[in-house]
Structures are given as structure tokens and as C-alpha cells.
C-alpha positions as YAML, in Angstrom:
chain: A
units: angstrom
residues:
- id: 1
  name: MET
  ca: [-44.49, 62.32, -223.12]
- id: 2
  name: PHE
  ca: [-43.18, 60.16, -220.31]
- id: 3
  name: ASP
  ca: [-40.54, 57.42, -220.45]
- id: 4
  name: LEU
  ca: [-42.49, 54.79, -218.51]
- id: 5
  name: ALA
  ca: [-39.75, 52.15, -218.58]
- id: 6
  name: ARG
  ca: [-37.27, 54.62, -217.14]
- id: 7
  name: ILE
  ca: [-39.69, 55.59, -214.36]
- id: 8
  name: VAL
  ca: [-40.03, 51.97, -213.25]
- id: 9
  name: ARG
  ca: [-36.32, 51.33, -213.62]
- id: 10
  name: GLU
  ca: [-35.17, 54.36, -211.64]
- id: 11
  name: THR
  ca: [-37.79, 54.66, -208.89]
- id: 12
  name: PHE
  ca: [-39.51, 52.54, -206.26]
- id: 13
  name: VAL
  ca: [-42.74, 52.05, -208.22]
- id: 14
  name: ALA
  ca: [-43.52, 48.51, -209.38]
- id: 15
  name: GLN
  ca: [-45.78, 49.39, -212.30]
- id: 16
  name: VAL
  ca: [-47.18, 52.41, -214.14]
- id: 17
  name: GLU
  ca: [-50.63, 52.88, -215.60]
- id: 18
  name: HIS
  ca: [-50.52, 55.77, -218.06]
- id: 19
  name: HIS
  ca: [-53.49, 57.73, -219.43]
- id: 20
  name: ALA
  ca: [-53.57, 60.45, -222.06]
- id: 21
  name: THR
  ca: [-56.72, 61.83, -220.41]
- id: 22
  name: ILE
  ca: [-58.47, 60.79, -217.21]
- id: 23
  name: GLY
  ca: [-61.02, 62.23, -214.84]
- id: 24
  name: SER
  ca: [-59.09, 61.75, -211.59]
- id: 25
  name: THR
  ca: [-55.92, 59.75, -210.98]
- id: 26
  name: ASN
  ca: [-56.97, 59.23, -207.34]
- id: 27
  name: ASP
  ca: [-60.33, 57.83, -208.44]
- id: 28
  name: ARG
  ca: [-58.56, 55.46, -210.83]
- id: 29
  name: ALA
  ca: [-56.14, 54.32, -208.12]
- id: 30
  name: LEU
  ca: [-59.08, 53.61, -205.80]
- id: 31
  name: GLN
  ca: [-60.77, 51.67, -208.61]
- id: 32
  name: ARG
  ca: [-57.65, 49.58, -209.17]
- id: 33
  name: ALA
  ca: [-57.42, 48.94, -205.43]
- id: 34
  name: ALA
  ca: [-60.97, 47.57, -205.45]
- id: 35
  name: GLN
  ca: [-60.15, 45.35, -208.43]
- id: 36
  name: GLY
  ca: [-57.05, 43.95, -206.74]
- id: 37
  name: VAL
  ca: [-53.47, 44.85, -207.63]
- id: 38
  name: GLU
  ca: [-50.67, 42.34, -207.10]
- id: 39
  name: ARG
  ca: [-47.61, 44.57, -207.52]
- id: 40
  name: LEU
  ca: [-47.39, 47.77, -205.53]
- id: 41
  name: PRO
  ca: [-46.61, 50.63, -205.53]
- id: 42
  name: LEU
  ca: [-48.83, 51.35, -208.51]
- id: 43
  name: LEU
  ca: [-48.39, 54.71, -210.22]
- id: 44
  name: VAL
  ca: [-51.40, 56.11, -212.08]
- id: 45
  name: LEU
  ca: [-50.09, 58.87, -214.34]
- id: 46
  name: ALA
  ca: [-52.03, 61.20, -216.63]
- id: 47
  name: GLU
  ca: [-51.12, 63.64, -219.39]
- id: 48
  name: GLU
  ca: [-54.39, 65.47, -218.70]
- id: 49
  name: GLN
  ca: [-56.78, 65.32, -215.74]
- id: 50
  name: THR
  ca: [-60.29, 66.67, -216.27]
- id: 51
  name: ALA
  ca: [-61.84, 66.17, -212.82]
- id: 52
  name: GLY
  ca: [-58.95, 66.35, -210.36]
- id: 53
  name: ARG
  ca: [-59.98, 66.37, -206.71]
- id: 54
  name: GLY
  ca: [-58.67, 68.41, -203.82]
- id: 55
  name: ARG
  ca: [-59.58, 68.32, -200.14]
- id: 56
  name: GLY
  ca: [-63.09, 69.16, -198.98]
- id: 57
  name: GLY
  ca: [-64.66, 68.56, -202.38]
- id: 58
  name: ASN
  ca: [-62.50, 71.18, -204.08]
- id: 59
  name: ARG
  ca: [-61.45, 70.76, -207.67]
- id: 60
  name: TRP
  ca: [-57.80, 70.71, -208.78]
- id: 61
  name: TRP
  ca: [-56.94, 72.45, -212.03]
- id: 62
  name: THR
  ca: [-54.56, 70.48, -214.24]
- id: 63
  name: GLY
  ca: [-53.75, 72.52, -217.30]
- id: 64
  name: ARG
  ca: [-51.92, 71.20, -220.33]
- id: 65
  name: GLY
  ca: [-48.40, 70.31, -219.25]
- id: 66
  name: GLY
  ca: [-49.25, 69.88, -215.58]
- id: 67
  name: LEU
  ca: [-48.05, 66.83, -213.68]
- id: 68
  name: ALA
  ca: [-50.84, 64.72, -212.17]
- id: 69
  name: PHE
  ca: [-50.38, 61.28, -210.65]
- id: 70
  name: SER
  ca: [-51.48, 59.02, -207.81]
- id: 71
  name: LEU
  ca: [-49.71, 56.21, -205.97]
- id: 72
  name: LEU
  ca: [-51.41, 53.16, -204.48]
- id: 73
  name: LEU
  ca: [-49.25, 52.05, -201.56]
- id: 74
  name: ASN
  ca: [-49.24, 49.08, -199.19]
- id: 75
  name: PRO
  ca: [-49.57, 49.87, -195.45]
- id: 76
  name: PRO
  ca: [-45.91, 49.01, -194.65]
- id: 77
  name: THR
  ca: [-44.72, 51.55, -197.23]
- id: 78
  name: VAL
  ca: [-46.24, 54.40, -195.21]
- id: 79
  name: GLY
  ca: [-45.80, 52.84, -191.78]
- id: 80
  name: ALA
  ca: [-49.58, 52.79, -191.52]
- id: 81
  name: ALA
  ca: [-49.58, 50.67, -188.37]
- id: 82
  name: GLU
  ca: [-47.83, 53.45, -186.46]
- id: 83
  name: ALA
  ca: [-48.21, 56.77, -188.28]
- id: 84
  name: PRO
  ca: [-51.40, 58.85, -188.23]
- id: 85
  name: SER
  ca: [-52.67, 59.48, -191.74]
- id: 86
  name: PRO
  ca: [-51.79, 63.25, -191.84]
- id: 87
  name: LEU
  ca: [-48.10, 62.32, -191.88]
- id: 88
  name: ALA
  ca: [-48.32, 60.41, -195.17]
- id: 89
  name: ALA
  ca: [-49.66, 63.49, -196.96]
- id: 90
  name: LEU
  ca: [-47.11, 65.68, -195.20]
- id: 91
  name: ALA
  ca: [-44.31, 63.33, -196.30]
- id: 92
  name: ALA
  ca: [-45.50, 63.79, -199.88]
- id: 93
  name: ALA
  ca: [-45.60, 67.58, -199.46]
- id: 94
  name: VAL
  ca: [-42.05, 67.58, -198.08]
- id: 95
  name: ALA
  ca: [-40.95, 65.47, -201.06]
- id: 96
  name: VAL
  ca: [-42.48, 67.94, -203.51]
- id: 97
  name: VAL
  ca: [-40.72, 70.86, -201.80]
- id: 98
  name: GLU
  ca: [-37.37, 69.08, -201.85]
- id: 99
  name: SER
  ca: [-37.71, 68.14, -205.50]
- id: 100
  name: VAL
  ca: [-38.69, 71.59, -206.82]
- id: 101
  name: ALA
  ca: [-36.75, 73.92, -204.48]
- id: 102
  name: PRO
  ca: [-33.47, 73.48, -206.43]
- id: 103
  name: LEU
  ca: [-35.32, 74.72, -209.52]
- id: 104
  name: LEU
  ca: [-36.40, 77.87, -207.66]
- id: 105
  name: PRO
  ca: [-33.26, 79.12, -205.88]
- id: 106
  name: HIS
  ca: [-34.57, 82.68, -205.57]
- id: 107
  name: HIS
  ca: [-37.96, 81.76, -204.11]
- id: 108
  name: ARG
  ca: [-39.19, 80.55, -200.74]
- id: 109
  name: VAL
  ca: [-40.88, 77.17, -201.16]
- id: 110
  name: GLY
  ca: [-42.79, 75.65, -198.26]
- id: 111
  name: ILE
  ca: [-45.92, 73.95, -196.96]
- id: 112
  name: HIS
  ca: [-49.38, 75.08, -196.01]
- id: 113
  name: TRP
  ca: [-50.78, 72.41, -193.69]
- id: 114
  name: PRO
  ca: [-52.00, 69.87, -194.49]
- id: 115
  name: ASN
  ca: [-51.41, 69.38, -198.19]
- id: 116
  name: ASP
  ca: [-50.39, 72.44, -200.20]
- id: 117
  name: VAL
  ca: [-46.95, 73.33, -201.54]
- id: 118
  name: MET
  ca: [-46.56, 77.07, -201.86]
- id: 119
  name: VAL
  ca: [-44.10, 79.44, -203.48]
- id: 120
  name: GLU
  ca: [-44.37, 82.51, -201.29]
- id: 121
  name: GLU
  ca: [-48.17, 83.06, -201.27]
- id: 122
  name: ARG
  ca: [-49.04, 81.10, -204.41]
- id: 123
  name: LYS
  ca: [-49.99, 77.45, -204.72]
- id: 124
  name: LEU
  ca: [-47.65, 75.30, -206.81]
- id: 125
  name: ALA
  ca: [-48.81, 71.80, -205.87]
- id: 126
  name: GLY
  ca: [-51.38, 69.93, -203.85]
- id: 127
  name: VAL
  ca: [-51.49, 66.54, -202.18]
- id: 128
  name: LEU
  ca: [-54.60, 64.42, -201.60]
- id: 129
  name: GLY
  ca: [-54.17, 61.43, -199.31]
- id: 130
  name: GLU
  ca: [-56.88, 58.79, -198.93]
- id: 131
  name: VAL
  ca: [-56.80, 55.73, -196.66]
- id: 132
  name: LEU
  ca: [-58.64, 52.53, -197.55]
- id: 133
  name: ALA
  ca: [-60.28, 50.23, -195.00]
- id: 134
  name: ASP
  ca: [-57.33, 47.81, -195.25]
- id: 135
  name: ARG
  ca: [-54.92, 50.73, -194.54]
- id: 136
  name: ARG
  ca: [-53.58, 50.90, -198.08]
- id: 137
  name: HIS
  ca: [-52.99, 54.52, -199.01]
- id: 138
  name: VAL
  ca: [-53.63, 56.51, -202.17]
- id: 139
  name: ILE
  ca: [-51.46, 59.60, -202.40]
- id: 140
  name: GLY
  ca: [-52.33, 61.95, -205.23]
- id: 141
  name: ILE
  ca: [-50.07, 64.81, -206.27]
- id: 142
  name: GLY
  ca: [-50.86, 67.63, -208.66]
- id: 143
  name: LEU
  ca: [-47.87, 69.78, -209.58]
- id: 144
  name: ASN
  ca: [-48.09, 72.84, -211.82]
- id: 145
  name: SER
  ca: [-45.04, 72.14, -213.96]
- id: 146
  name: ASN
  ca: [-45.22, 72.89, -217.69]
- id: 147
  name: ASN
  ca: [-48.69, 74.39, -217.59]
- id: 148
  name: THR
  ca: [-49.14, 78.16, -217.45]
- id: 149
  name: LEU
  ca: [-51.51, 80.48, -215.64]
- id: 150
  name: ALA
  ca: [-52.31, 82.12, -218.95]
- id: 151
  name: GLU
  ca: [-54.50, 79.06, -219.61]
- id: 152
  name: ALA
  ca: [-55.88, 78.77, -216.04]
- id: 153
  name: PRO
  ca: [-59.34, 79.84, -214.89]
- id: 154
  name: PRO
  ca: [-59.34, 83.56, -214.00]
- id: 155
  name: GLU
  ca: [-60.01, 82.90, -210.31]
- id: 156
  name: LEU
  ca: [-56.61, 81.17, -210.02]
- id: 157
  name: HIS
  ca: [-54.50, 83.96, -211.52]
- id: 158
  name: SER
  ca: [-53.82, 85.60, -208.15]
- id: 159
  name: THR
  ca: [-53.47, 82.44, -206.04]
- id: 160
  name: ALA
  ca: [-51.57, 79.85, -208.11]
- id: 161
  name: THR
  ca: [-48.25, 79.58, -209.91]
- id: 162
  name: THR
  ca: [-46.37, 77.13, -212.14]
- id: 163
  name: LEU
  ca: [-42.76, 76.08, -212.62]
- id: 164
  name: ARG
  ca: [-42.95, 77.22, -216.23]
- id: 165
  name: ASP
  ca: [-44.12, 80.70, -215.24]
- id: 166
  name: LEU
  ca: [-41.55, 81.00, -212.44]
- id: 167
  name: THR
  ca: [-38.52, 79.75, -214.38]
- id: 168
  name: GLY
  ca: [-39.40, 80.81, -217.92]
- id: 169
  name: ARG
  ca: [-38.70, 77.33, -219.27]
- id: 170
  name: GLN
  ca: [-40.25, 73.91, -219.58]
- id: 171
  name: GLN
  ca: [-39.10, 70.93, -217.52]
- id: 172
  name: ASP
  ca: [-38.30, 67.39, -218.62]
- id: 173
  name: GLN
  ca: [-41.43, 65.78, -217.20]
- id: 174
  name: THR
  ca: [-39.90, 62.32, -216.86]
- id: 175
  name: ALA
  ca: [-36.84, 63.64, -215.02]
- id: 176
  name: LEU
  ca: [-39.04, 65.86, -212.83]
- id: 177
  name: LEU
  ca: [-41.27, 62.94, -211.89]
- id: 178
  name: ILE
  ca: [-38.34, 60.62, -211.20]
- id: 179
  name: GLY
  ca: [-36.74, 63.21, -208.94]
- id: 180
  name: LEU
  ca: [-40.00, 63.72, -207.07]
- id: 181
  name: LEU
  ca: [-40.57, 59.97, -206.63]
- id: 182
  name: ARG
  ca: [-37.04, 59.50, -205.32]
- id: 183
  name: CYS
  ca: [-37.62, 62.27, -202.77]
- id: 184
  name: LEU
  ca: [-40.92, 60.66, -201.81]
- id: 185
  name: ASP
  ca: [-39.24, 57.29, -201.37]
- id: 186
  name: ARG
  ca: [-36.74, 58.87, -198.97]
- id: 187
  name: CYS
  ca: [-39.45, 60.74, -197.07]
- id: 188
  name: LEU
  ca: [-41.58, 57.62, -196.69]
- id: 189
  name: SER
  ca: [-38.52, 55.70, -195.50]
- id: 190
  name: GLU
  ca: [-37.95, 58.39, -192.87]
- id: 191
  name: LEU
  ca: [-41.63, 58.26, -191.94]
- id: 192
  name: ARG
  ca: [-41.32, 54.53, -191.24]
- id: 193
  name: ARG
  ca: [-38.02, 54.92, -189.40]
- id: 194
  name: ASP
  ca: [-38.55, 58.13, -187.41]
- id: 195
  name: ARG
  ca: [-41.89, 59.83, -187.87]
- id: 196
  name: LYS
  ca: [-40.98, 62.62, -185.42]
- id: 197
  name: ALA
  ca: [-38.02, 63.58, -187.60]
- id: 198
  name: LEU
  ca: [-40.24, 63.68, -190.68]
- id: 199
  name: ALA
  ca: [-42.79, 65.82, -188.84]
- id: 200
  name: ALA
  ca: [-39.99, 68.15, -187.75]
- id: 201
  name: ARG
  ca: [-38.97, 68.62, -191.38]
- id: 202
  name: ALA
  ca: [-42.56, 69.45, -192.30]
- id: 203
  name: ASP
  ca: [-42.72, 71.88, -189.37]
- id: 204
  name: ALA
  ca: [-39.54, 73.62, -190.55]
- id: 205
  name: LEU
  ca: [-41.19, 74.13, -193.97]
- id: 206
  name: CYS
  ca: [-44.49, 75.42, -192.56]
- id: 207
  name: LEU
  ca: [-45.22, 78.87, -193.99]
- id: 208
  name: GLN
  ca: [-48.27, 79.38, -191.77]
- id: 209
  name: ARG
  ca: [-46.36, 79.76, -188.50]
- id: 210
  name: GLY
  ca: [-47.23, 83.02, -186.77]
- id: 211
  name: ARG
  ca: [-50.28, 83.60, -188.94]
- id: 212
  name: LYS
  ca: [-53.82, 83.89, -187.69]
- id: 213
  name: LEU
  ca: [-55.84, 81.10, -189.27]
- id: 214
  name: THR
  ca: [-59.42, 79.92, -189.35]
- id: 215
  name: LEU
  ca: [-59.95, 76.18, -189.44]
- id: 216
  name: THR
  ca: [-63.26, 74.69, -190.54]
- id: 217
  name: ILE
  ca: [-64.08, 71.16, -189.36]
- id: 218
  name: GLY
  ca: [-67.53, 70.24, -190.58]
- id: 219
  name: LYS
  ca: [-69.83, 72.91, -189.13]
- id: 220
  name: GLU
  ca: [-67.30, 74.09, -186.53]
- id: 221
  name: THR
  ca: [-64.97, 77.03, -187.11]
- id: 222
  name: VAL
  ca: [-61.91, 77.65, -184.93]
- id: 223
  name: SER
  ca: [-59.57, 80.63, -185.08]
- id: 224
  name: GLY
  ca: [-56.08, 80.96, -183.66]
- id: 225
  name: THR
  ca: [-52.43, 81.66, -184.32]
- id: 226
  name: CYS
  ca: [-50.48, 78.88, -185.99]
- id: 227
  name: ASP
  ca: [-47.69, 77.39, -183.88]
- id: 228
  name: GLY
  ca: [-46.57, 75.05, -186.66]
- id: 229
  name: ILE
  ca: [-46.91, 71.30, -187.13]
- id: 230
  name: ALA
  ca: [-46.76, 68.87, -184.22]
- id: 231
  name: GLU
  ca: [-44.66, 65.70, -184.04]
- id: 232
  name: ASP
  ca: [-47.70, 63.60, -185.00]
- id: 233
  name: GLY
  ca: [-48.60, 65.77, -188.01]
- id: 234
  name: ALA
  ca: [-51.32, 67.81, -186.30]
- id: 235
  name: LEU
  ca: [-51.77, 71.52, -186.89]
- id: 236
  name: LEU
  ca: [-51.00, 73.50, -183.73]
- id: 237
  name: LEU
  ca: [-53.24, 76.50, -183.07]
- id: 238
  name: GLU
  ca: [-53.04, 78.86, -180.11]
- id: 239
  name: THR
  ca: [-56.70, 79.72, -179.56]
- id: 240
  name: SER
  ca: [-58.61, 81.76, -176.99]
- id: 241
  name: SER
  ca: [-59.07, 78.53, -175.03]
- id: 242
  name: GLY
  ca: [-55.40, 77.50, -175.20]
- id: 243
  name: SER
  ca: [-53.22, 75.43, -177.50]
- id: 244
  name: ARG
  ca: [-55.10, 72.86, -179.56]
- id: 245
  name: ARG
  ca: [-54.19, 70.16, -182.08]
- id: 246
  name: PHE
  ca: [-56.14, 69.46, -185.24]
- id: 247
  name: TYR
  ca: [-55.79, 66.46, -187.52]
- id: 248
  name: THR
  ca: [-58.23, 67.46, -190.20]
- id: 249
  name: GLY
  ca: [-59.97, 70.56, -191.47]
- id: 250
  name: ILE
  ca: [-59.93, 73.24, -194.14]
- id: 251
  name: VAL
  ca: [-57.55, 76.12, -193.39]
- id: 252
  name: ASN
  ca: [-57.85, 79.72, -194.48]
- id: 253
  name: ALA
  ca: [-55.15, 82.28, -193.69]
- id: 254
  name: VAL
  ca: [-56.53, 85.44, -192.11]
- id: 255
  name: GLU
  ca: [-53.58, 87.73, -191.39]
- id: 256
  name: ARG
  ca: [-49.95, 87.71, -190.42]
- id: 257
  name: ASP
  ca: [-49.06, 88.47, -186.83]
- id: 258
  name: VAL
  ca: [-46.86, 91.53, -186.30]
...
């Protein structure tokens, strides 16, 4: 259970909409945006998510005890007039890393561009950012917290992980969420103030650097060696035709350079 009053009192969110079960918190946030919301940021929080969405039409597994929520944000909150949209999702990914890394002192926690938080080679969290026509943003975060891979679909057993499985204990979900939201508030503030500095922090956390990647953009596939994350949030790839920047796409790691 979540302490909703405490979440509002101790974070930057203006109101919380809580659901025991929901299809997708991002879909609900988009629905509320269409209906009109006076007080933002709005936090849509779910105990269970049955149809969570990832990038490229992928599904996001939210097992019992997982943390799933979406934020509906005004353009000024994310510096939308200046910052390209990849940076908002990267700011959220940086916030997730900073909030969970102290819980995992013996593990390397970092980012896979553009929206995955990884512990070594396993996915701990994902971010889904969506931009509305009026430049309001929906940022959805799915964090494997008190769920366990023992209850996950078999195809995830070798690619995902959870805080519960890594630490051997359950987290206080309210405290975990408050800590994450506070980190996100700081990261979004930095994004508004100095987007290059925020991008540099994301670049420092990039676990794909030096790896050969394939990037799929629609029907096009590009391969190259990752040079990290650029100051505008783009993925840098050194390809056979030179260095290129990409602002969208689905990434698959191929091999590590030696």
C-alpha cells in the first residue's frame, strides 16, 4: 500500500490518482490529459498494471509488488521549449539510477539508451516518454521493486532483475517512490537549467559505450560502435560511413569491443 498523502506532501507532484489495477498508467495519464487537468504534475500510480507499454509496441511486465507509475507534466517542467524529447526520458532514467544505486552498492547500475535502467546486463526499470501536441509530457516508469522473477514469464528470466531478488528483501514502496520522485525533480530542474550537464550525466551512466549495436528505425537498420550519449540526448554511433547521431530507434546490443 502507498501513503498517498505523504507522497503529495514530500514530493513535487500536485495530485495522485491511485489504482489497484489498471491496464497502462501511461494510457490513463494520456486520457486525463485529454479530459483536462488543472493541477500538474499528476501522478498516476498503480498497484498492478496488466497492459504496461514499452517502446516500439513492446509490453512491460509488472509483477505483483512492482512499481508502475506515470507523470503528466507541463512543458515548463521539462523545459520543453528548449530540450529535445529524448532528454526528458533520459532525465527520468538518470533519476531511477540515482535512487536505486544506494540500494545496490555491490552492483553496477547504469543506462541503456534511450530508456532502460540496467544492473550489469539485466533490466531493472524502463522509461516511456510521450509528448502531446501541446508539448505536455507523459513520463512512465516501471521499476521491478518488490516483484520477483520467480513469477515472471520464462522469457524474462535471463534478461531482467528486481530489487527484491538482488537485495533479498522487500522495499518500503512509499519511501522508494518518494526517493525516486525527488531525484526526478532534481534531474528535471537540471534539465531546465543546463541540459548539457544532464546529458553528460546520462553519458557517464551509459553502459553501451564501446559495444557494437544495431539500431532499427522503422525499416532501416544501422550498425556501429556506441560512442555514448551526445549533449542533446542523441545516441552516438561510429558507423562505416562515419559518426552519426540518432534520436529514436530500437537498440540491440551485438557484442562488446575488445
